[in-house]
C-alpha angles and dihedrals in degrees: 000000000000119000117256113275093245091054092048090047092053091048092050091048090054092049092049089053089055090053092052101038102040111099114165103018109084092172092056092047091048091049090053091050091049091049091053091050090051090051091050092051094055109092096175090236117094093206092054091045090053091052089048091053090051091050091048090053090053090052090051089052092049091242091140101161090054090047090055089056093047094049090045086061089052095052090047093052097036109024091166093057104100097196092060089061091044093053092047088051088055093049092047090050089054091056090048094250091138098161092055091044090054090050090053091048090054089055090051093052092050086064101028109025092174095053096132093187091056092046090052089046090055088052090052092050093053090043090055089050091053092248097135099170093051091046092053091048092059094041088055091050090051090052091050087061099035111018092182097068105121100195097054090041091056092049094048093045091049092049093048091045090056090049091051091050093049092052100040115023099043093066087052090052090053091048094050093043090050092053090047091051090053091052087244113164092196095076088137096065111122122260119253116294093256093057115120092236125036124203103257133227086207091078130053118200130181136160145173131219125208134183108223106229119203132177089257092057094111092061097036123135094188135037127224122207130190118210130189123193128193123193123185127187107223096176123118133185125028124006094012096147112105130192126195118240104173144336133203140193128203111209119200113200132198106268089051104271127138123208123185124215114201122190122185107209104220129150114345091002092063124090136188132214128205120203110302089004123141133208125195126193135171136186145165127246119199117196139167095232133057115261118233101181142336140205134172150157148216137233115213135178130219109231133209118258097229141034089240090062090047093054090046087070097048091130093045119090130177096252095054102044119123114256093250092053090048091052090052096046104040128069130189122204126184131223104214125233114283132184113211118260119204121255137172122235090250091055091049091053090054093046092055090069111110093017131102106241110219098185138247126315109210115205099153090127092055115140108210095182098101099035127110117263134239129204120257 
């Protein structure tokens, strides 16, 4: 026999508190999530449970159309059993019937508003439909119930990171490109005092730019450049850990056109710096026009020193921070104007030693016709 509803409700409330309040014990949080899933799967009717097990087996075997039919039988026989609707939503998602999956998820949430799996499923449906803002909304709601969900956390963090970049690094790109267009060597001078991000003395950046010269250079139809970047964390004291968010390069070509390269540093492309730490990266850029000069910059984030501090800001994401907090957390560092020096392939190979090579950026199909110009 199933437990009385009030007993089940109290047990679920206790498990949800564990999800929200557990900070440094991933095993305990996972155990609470598993216990909630087990509670949701128990219908109290052995016949319904047997049908559910059959449907789950079909899902495991990727027989999704059949699973839709089986779970449809469940919701017809037990319309008040939330997990029947949730499993049919999953099966419908797998056959790309996203609208129907969303409708089933809504039924689930009417009965189980804290069903974090269903909330994440809604996010996945809207993500599949290309509705990014709606997807992030439901991923956030899932995280409000279960902050330890890694998939929704990655999506939300990525979305907020892009928002941060759009608001904060694009003005820096315009500033650096403007200085480059005026043939101004002081592209690293700080923005005005009322800018949201100030160039920081906590970070030291430098780089060099080289045109790779080969014997075939006279007949070349594209140009290859080798760039090396060095970043050093000069900060000491509290909150000295830095993480990269994005970097950009403004390329000024002969003919007077400027082209920006923006690179969001997520996942493997990201790097962190402890106090006095240094990171070195290098890469090639291949273009169809000769490069006259280049400048750039980086956006970095100060990080908490402990996981406890990180969990204390579960509800805080980059895109929704107050402006003062943003000013305190984000740093901008410039890469000064550089004119390319010539280098042979052998020299480039030697200069790669001690640097993380991030690959080749191919822009040989670049159309410079509509781009802003720089002085020569």
